[in-house]
C-alpha positions as CSV (number, residue, x, y, z in Angstrom):
1,M,86.5,90.3,95.1
2,S,88.0,92.3,98.0
3,K,91.6,92.8,97.3
4,Q,92.1,94.0,100.9
5,L,90.4,91.0,102.5
6,F,92.3,88.6,100.2
7,N,95.7,90.3,100.9
8,Q,95.0,90.1,104.7
9,A,94.2,86.4,104.5
10,K,97.2,85.9,102.3
11,E,99.5,87.7,104.8
12,R,98.0,85.7,107.6
13,H,98.2,82.2,106.1
14,F,100.4,81.8,103.0
15,E,103.7,81.4,104.9
16,K,102.2,78.7,107.2
17,L,100.5,77.0,104.3
18,E,103.8,76.9,102.3
19,Q,105.3,75.0,105.3
20,Y,102.4,72.8,106.2
21,V,101.0,71.7,102.8
22,P,104.1,69.7,101.7
23,I,104.4,68.1,105.1
24,V,100.7,67.1,105.2
25,A,101.0,65.7,101.7
26,R,104.0,63.6,102.8
27,V,102.4,62.4,106.0
28,H,98.8,61.8,104.8
29,G,99.2,61.4,101.0
30,D,99.1,57.6,101.1
31,N,95.7,57.5,103.0
32,H,94.4,60.7,101.4
33,P,95.7,60.8,97.8
34,E,93.3,63.8,97.1
35,F,95.7,65.9,99.2
36,H,98.3,65.6,96.5
37,E,95.9,67.4,94.2
38,V,95.4,70.0,97.0
39,H,99.1,70.5,97.0
40,K,99.3,71.0,93.2
41,V,96.5,73.5,93.2
42,F,97.9,75.4,96.2
43,N,101.3,75.6,94.4
44,T,99.5,77.2,91.4
45,I,97.8,79.7,93.8
46,I,101.1,80.6,95.3
47,K,102.7,81.0,91.9
48,K,99.9,83.2,90.5
49,A,99.8,85.3,93.7
50,K,103.5,86.0,93.4
51,E,103.3,86.8,89.7
52,A,100.4,89.2,90.3
53,G,102.5,91.2,92.8
54,A,100.3,94.0,94.1
55,E,97.5,93.1,91.6
56,M,94.6,90.7,92.4
57,P,95.5,87.3,90.9
58,E,92.8,85.4,88.9
59,L,92.2,82.4,91.1
60,N,88.6,81.5,90.6
61,E,89.4,78.2,88.8
62,E,91.8,77.2,91.5
63,F,89.4,77.8,94.4
64,I,86.6,76.0,92.5
65,E,89.0,73.0,92.1
66,L,89.9,73.1,95.8
67,R,86.3,73.1,96.9
68,K,85.7,70.2,94.6
69,I,88.7,68.2,95.8
70,T,88.1,68.9,99.5
71,D,84.3,68.6,99.5
72,N,84.2,72.3,100.5
73,Y,87.1,71.9,102.9
74,K,85.5,69.0,104.9
75,V,88.2,67.6,107.2
76,P,88.5,63.8,107.2
77,G,88.1,62.2,110.6
78,D,91.4,60.4,110.6
79,V,93.8,63.3,110.2
80,C,96.1,65.4,112.4
81,E,95.6,69.0,113.5
82,A,98.0,70.2,110.8
83,Y,95.8,68.7,108.0
84,E,92.7,70.4,109.6
85,G,94.6,73.6,109.9
86,V,95.5,73.6,106.2
87,Y,91.9,73.1,105.2
88,N,90.7,75.8,107.6
89,M,93.3,78.3,106.3
90,L,92.6,77.4,102.7
91,A,88.8,77.9,103.4
92,E,89.5,81.3,104.9
93,V,91.7,82.5,102.0
94,D,89.0,81.2,99.6
95,K,86.3,83.1,101.4
96,A,88.3,86.3,101.5
97,Y,88.9,85.9,97.7
98,Q,85.2,85.4,97.0
99,D,83.9,88.1,99.3
100,K,82.9,91.3,97.6
């Protein structure tokens, strides 16, 4: 895991994700109930990242779960750009976390 890559992705995306994820869950949750699970897992990622401070958080389980829930971040055809953006940002953070 590259701490630097992950921290860069975190800096680039976490603030937007913290804004978008609850909104997307509210707007699309009825038609895409899986997004409520994405929301829960994302909240865990945020919590663990904050608790870890400058250290690298242990997020393997969370990213495995996100890939499973989202079918590897496959964007449904009937959603808005914000939904797509959330999946794209999560995929980028996941990739940064996994890259060695």
